[in-house]
N, C-alpha and C positions, 0 to 999 in steps of 0.2 A: 816698674822694672826693678829686679833684684840687685844686690850689691855685686860690683865687678872688681875683681882683684887687679892689682897692677900687672901681674904676669899675663892675665887674660886680656887686659887692655892692650898691651904691647903685641900680643898675638893677632888681635883683630886689626890693629893698625898695619902690621906687616902683610896680612893676608889681603886686605882691601886694596883698591887702587890708590896710588900715591896722589897726594893733592896736586891738581893741575894737569894730571894725565887724562887725555880724552878716552872715552870708551871705544870698544872695537866697532860698534855699529853707528858711531857718530858720523854724520855726513853722507850716509848711504840712504838711498831712496828705495822704499819697498813697493813693489808692483804686485797688485792682486788681479789674477785672471778672472775675467767675467765669463761665466758659463752661459751659453745660449739656452740650454735645457735645464734651467733652474727650476726647482720644485716649489710648488705653493702648498701651503698647509690649510686644510679646511676642517672646520668643526661643525658637523651636522647635528640635527636633533636625533634623539635616541632611536626613534622609529625609522627615520631615513638611514641612519648609520647601520642599523641591523639589517635593513633591506638591501643595502648597496655594498657593504664592505666585503672584501675577498681576502684570502690568505695566500701568500706566495712565500714558501719556506718560512712559515710562522711570522711573516711580516705583513702588517695590514696594508692594503692597497685598494685601489679602485680599478675596475675593468672597463675598457672601451667596448663599443659594439662589436669590434672584430676580435675581442678577447685579449688584446694587449693591455699593458698597464698605462694608466694615464699619468700626467705630470703632477696631479694633485695628490697629496699625501693626507690620509685621514688622521684627525686627532680624536681621541676618545671623547664622547659626549660628557657634559657635566652632569653631576648627580642632581636628581630632582630635589628641590628644596621645599616642595609642598608636601606635607605629610597627609596621610589619609584621614587622620583624626581632625586636622584643620579643615578638610573638605566637608566634614559632617558637622562642624561646629556652627551653632546658630549665632549670627551677629548680635552684638550687645544691644543694638538699637531695636531689634525685633523681639517681641514677647510671644510670638506664635510658634508653637512646636512645628518642626518640619513635616511630621506625619499628618498634621491638620491641614496642610496645603495640598495633599493628595486627594484622589477620589476614593471613597470607601463605599461599600455596599451595606446598606442598613435596611431593615424591615421598617417601613414608615409607622406601622401601628405600634411596634415595640419602642421605637424612638419617641413617639408621642407619649406613650405610657411612662417612659423614664423622665421626660421633661416635666410632665404634670405632677408626678409623684415627688420628684426632688424639689420642685417649686413650693409645694405644700410643706415639706419638711423644713425647707430653708426659712419660710415665713414663720413657722411655729417656733423655730429656734431663735431667730433674731428678726423680729418684725420691723425693726427700725433700720436694718441694713439696706443700703441702696446699691449694693454691688450686683454684678451680673453673674449668672451661672453659665460657665463655659465648660467645654469638654477638656478633661485633663489628658493631654496628649502623651505625657510622660508615663502615664499609668495604663495606657491602652493595652489590652491583651488580645493578641492575634490568634485566630483559630482557622487557619486556611484562608478562605476569603471572608469569613465572618469575624466579627469584633465584639469584644466586651468593653464597654466604656463606663466612665463615671464622670460626675460633674463636680466642680469646685467653684467657690465664690471668689471673685476678683478682689474683694475687700476683707471680709471676715475669714475665719479659718474653717469655714464649713466645707467638708469633703463628703460626698455621697458614696453610696455603695455601687458596686459593679453590676451592670445590667447586660444580659445577653441580647444583642441586637440581631440575632439570627434564629431561625427555627431549627429545632433538632429533629433527628430521625428517631422515632420510637424504637427502643431496643430493650430486650429482656435480660441482656448480659450486663455484667458489672463494668464499671469504668465510665469514662467520659463518652457521651453520646456524640455521634457525628452530626455535622451541620448539613442541612438540606442543600445549601448552596454548594458545598464541597462535593456531595454525592451527585447532584445534578450537573455540575460542571464536568465531572468525569464521565458521566453518561453522554453528555454532548460531545466531549472530545473523542470518545470511543466511536461515535457515529460519523466522524469526519476523517479526513486523510492526515490531519496533523496530530502530533503527540503532545506531551507535556512541555517539551521545549518550545514548540511553536505557540502553544497556549500562553506560556509565560511571556513570550515576546509580544503577543497581543495585549496582555495585561499591562506590561511595562510601558508600551507606547501610548496607552490610554491613561497613564499616570495612576495606575492602580497597583498597590503593593502586592506582588505575586507571592503565593505560598512557597514554601521551601521545596526544592526538587525532591527530597527524600519523602516529605509528607505527601506530595502529589503522587509519587510512585506507589506508596503504600495504599493510598486511597484508591488508585487505579487498579491495583491488584485485587482489592476486595470487591470493587464494583464489577470488574470483568468476571470474577469467579461467580458472583451472584447472577449476572446475565447469562452465563453458561448454564447454570442450574435451572434458571427460569425457562430458558428456551428448550432444554431437554424435557422438562415436565410438559411444556406446551406441545412439543412434537409427540410425546407419549399420549397425551389427550387426543390429538388429531388422529393417531392410529386407532385408538379405542373407539372414537366416534365414527370413524370410517367403517369399522367392523359392525358397529351397531346399525348404521344406515344400510349396509349391505344385507343384514338380516331382515330389516324392515322392508326392503325392496324385493325380497323373495329370492335372493341369490342362494344357490345350492350350498356353497361353502362360503360363509361370510368372511372368512379370514383370507381368502384369495384376493389379491390386489394386483392390478397392472402397474408397473413402476417404470419410470425412465431415470437414467443416471448419466452423470458426466463428471469429469475431474478437471480442475484448472490448477494453474501454478502461479506463484507470485513472480517468477522470472521464466524466460524461455529455458527449456531443458536441453537445448542444443546450442551450438556456436559458443562454447565456453573455452576461451583461450587463456584465461587468467589462472585457473586451477585445474588439476587433473580430475576434479569431480564435476558433476553436473551443476549448471548455474542455478537451477531451481532449488529452493530450500524449504518451501512450504507448499503442500499439495492439499487441495480441498475437494473432497468427493461428496456429491449431493445426490439424493434420491427424492423424486417427486412422484406422487400417485397420479395415475391416469384413469381412475374410475370416474372422476367428476370433472367438470369444466374448470373448477377452481385450481386444480393441479397443485395442491398444498405440499409443502416440503415435509417429508416424513422421517428423514434421517440425514445427518451430515457428519463427516469425519474429517478432522484437521490433522494432517501428518506434518510434523515439524522436525527439522534437523538442527535448529538454532538453540544454543544454550550459552548464556553469558557466564554462568557459574563455571562451566568447564573451561571456557577460555581463560578466565582469571586464574584458575588452578593450574592450567598448563603453563601460563606465563610465570608462575612461581616455581616451575620445575616439577610439579606433581603429575604422575601419569594418570590421566582420567579418561574414561571412555563413556560416551553417552549411548543409551539412556541408563537410568537407574544408578547413578553414582551418588555419593554422599552430598548432602545439601539439597537445594531445590533444583531439580533438572527439568527444564521445559521441553526438551527434545524427547520424542517418542519413536524416532527413526534414527538408526545409526548412520554416522557420516559415510560409512563405506557402502551402505545399501543404496540401491537405485531409488530415486525419488519418483520415477515414472512407473512404478509397479502398480498399475490400476487393478490388476487381478487380486492382489493382496488387500488393497484398500476396500474393494467391493465385498470381499469375503468377510472382513472384519465388520463393515457396516451392515452387511446382511445378517450377521449374527446378532447385532444390536437390535435390529427391528424384528427379528424372528420371534421374539417373545410375544408380539401382539399380532403380526400379520405374516402371511406367506406370499411370496412373489409368484404370480402365475405367468406373466410375460414381462420380459425386461427389454426396454428399448434403449439402444445406445447408438453411438455414431460410427459403428463399424469396427470398433476395437474388440477383437475376440478375447483379449485377456480379461476385460471387464465381465463378460458373460461367464467366463470360466470361474471367476471368483464368486459370482452369484450362485452358480450351480453347486459349488462346493459347500455353501452354507444352506441352500434351500433345495437341494436335490437336482438331479439331472433332467427332471421333467419341466424345468423352467423354459418357456418359449423364448427364442431369440428374435426380436423384432428390430428392423432397421429404421433409422431415422430417414424420413422421405427427403428432407432437404439435403442431407449429406449424401444420400444415394444419387440425387440429381447432380450434385457437384462431381461425384465419381464418374457419372456418365459424360459430363462435359469434358473432364480430363482425358477420358478414353477417346472421345471424338477428336480432340486436339492432336493426339498422337497416333490416330488410326492410319493404316497404310492405304489411303485412297489413291486413285490414279491421278496423274498430273493434270489431265484435261478435265477433271470433275469440276473444279472451281477455278475460274479464270478472272483475272483482274490485276490492276497495278499493285494493290495491297493485298496479296494473297493470304498473308498471315492474318490480317484483320478480318477478311471475309471468312476464313476458316473458323475463327473464334466466334463470329456472328452466326455462322451455320450451327456450331455446337450449342450456342445459347438458344437458338430457335428450336432445335430438336429436343433439348432438355425441357424447355417450357411446354412444348407440344405434348411430350410424354407425361409430364406431371399433370397437365390439364386434362388429358384423356383419362388418366387413372382416377382423378378426383371426380370427374363428371360421371364416369361409369359407376363408381361406388355410390354416388348420390342418386342416380337413376335406378340402379338395381338394388338399392337399400342395403348395400354392404354384403350381398350374397356372394361369397368368395367363389363358390363353384360356378355360378353363372358368369362372374367376372372373368374367370380363367377361360371359359369357352369363347367369349366375345373378343378377348384380347388377341386371339390368333388373327382374326380379320383386321383388327385395329392396327396391328404392327404392319401388315401389308399395305394398308391404306395410308399410313404415315409415309412409307417409302415411296409410294406412287405420288403422293401429294408433293413431296419435296423434289421429286424427279420431274415435276411439271405437269402431271396428269391429275390435277385437282378437278373432280367433277362427280360422276355417278358414284364412284367408290366412296368418296368422302361423304356424300349425301346419305349413303346407305349404312355405312359402318362407323363413321366417326361420330363422336359425341360433342365435339367442339368446332368442327369445320363443316360448313353447309355446302361445300363444293363450289364456292364462288370466288376462290383465290383471295379470300379476305379473313384468313385465320388470325386470331388474336395473338399478341406477343411474337410476331414474326420480325426478327431483327435483320433479315436479309435485304440488301438493296434491291430496288425494283429493276435495275438494269442488269442484274447478274442472274444468269440462268444456270441451274445445276444440271450437269450432264453426267449421269451415272451409267457405268457399264455393269455387267453382271457381277463382277468381283466387288465393285463398290457397293452394290445392293446387299451382297452377302455380309460385307464388313459392317454396314449400317444396321443390318438386322441383328447381328451379334451384339452391337452396342445398345440397341434399343431393348433387347431382351434382358439387359442388366436392370431395367426398371419395370418392364412389362412382361418379362418371362415368367414361367410357372414358379420357379424358386423365389424370384423377387416378389411375386404376388403373395406368396405365403409369408414372406418376411415383412410385408407392408399391409397385411390384411386389415389392420385396425387404423391405418393412416396416422399412427402416432409419431410424434417428433420429440426432440429434446430441447425445444425452445424455452421451456420453463427453466430447466437447469442452466442453459446458456445465459438466460436473463439474470438468474441468480449469480452466475459467475461474474457477469459484468458489474453487478451491484457490490460484489465483494471488493472490487478494485477501489471503491469509494472509501473503504475503511482499512484496506490492506494494500496500499499502492506499491508499485514496483520501486519507487524512489525512496521509500522509508521501510525499515525493517523493525517490526514489533515482535521480538523474540519471546517476550514474557506473556503478553496479553493478546496475541493474534487470535487465539481460540475464542476468548471472550468477545473480541470485536466481531468475529464472524457470526457467532450466535446472536449478538445484539443486532446485527444487520438483518438476520433472518426474522427476528422477533418484531421488527418494526412493521 
């Protein structure tokens, strides 16, 4: 305490209470009110705090199930005292590098060669050393899933050279060669529905150090580009071999080929309520030849709207339009264009295959736009054939909504009986058509003549008059009321009036009429293309979007 003058001392004595005088609060009792809604303070872990905390006028609070504030007040979580460096630090008692406790992929022959060579060098250098040669985990060099390792002695100072414990892919270019395990893993990933993220999860759960995401993506880009080139050359060879076989078999124009085509999408192109555009972003158009029983794929076109580069540039405020912007653009269709333009896709695909073959007849599933695109690239003389299965489904839909009389089909479940009636008529028409082609050896002129009586026979048979007419004109019903693929119940009788017979005749002519017989004269289908479409879902599923390598994945699936 500093020096106090006499004047200041007298001032303090006069200002304070006089000796013996009680204070103003002496003898008074203080009463503190107890609040029933007293708050409690809770300090949660950081993860729970971030998941539960809410803000009310910039005040931290908790919410009840009804949205009201609880009586507990949150305290901010304490800072984590464990540093990331400490988590990776090896305990002092352990002399094993942590990388040596994981699973690594080595080629046994190369590992054996390294061990034998280094043992010989170690003995030649110090023959009296009794130390062990171990892998130097701190000097391991990682190359994707492959490793370069070296050995060192636990006693002497011997350190060996690095050995590649993986096989390399031969290459004529300069630079470091790729490892076979890295290329093979990307080929395997491209043939499944998972991507690099899923593959990394698999590796990490098996205690295998996964490659870096950037390195895996670069390797995937190279592999998928190579698979696309390989499949394009393969399809070109298929087209050339097809022309050569046509010439050997005596075909007048060896370049003419019957083709079937279909287009599939990664997502439905309708029922899109999230964006003003169509939900589908990737369209795959496939063409298969119909000259042989193998039905090989002769052409494929992948139309893509997705581009991650443009999305990144737009987020930075740069006006970018796909396709053909600066950088790597994976989209070949503008976002504003319709993804369901099958006519355009088949025109482009027709131009690609027109260098080797010419389309004589094109089979599709009833989409007129597809045949229009083919005719633009191969001329208007291309025949339009209908897929028999889709044509039968069209007949079934027409029968379900046909204006039959109320008394034609009776029963408690009239809707079910009507559907079963449509299935029975469809199966009967398809069976009659196939049996007639088989017996008449595909002579379309004779088939047209006999189908007039077959249509009348089918109407009589379903009206309950199965007998002489079926035995004489039908190819599948012997007139014994035991036709195959009859889905009608035994206790239900069909009672058709004249108007019902006319309606049924018009429906049957959709499959057995003169125009329909010309469109199905070769009995071709699009089942090969539809099977290919289903196989595309294995590598390009709806739940995962591969904007960069979807083309390579599709070509790789075709090449399998």
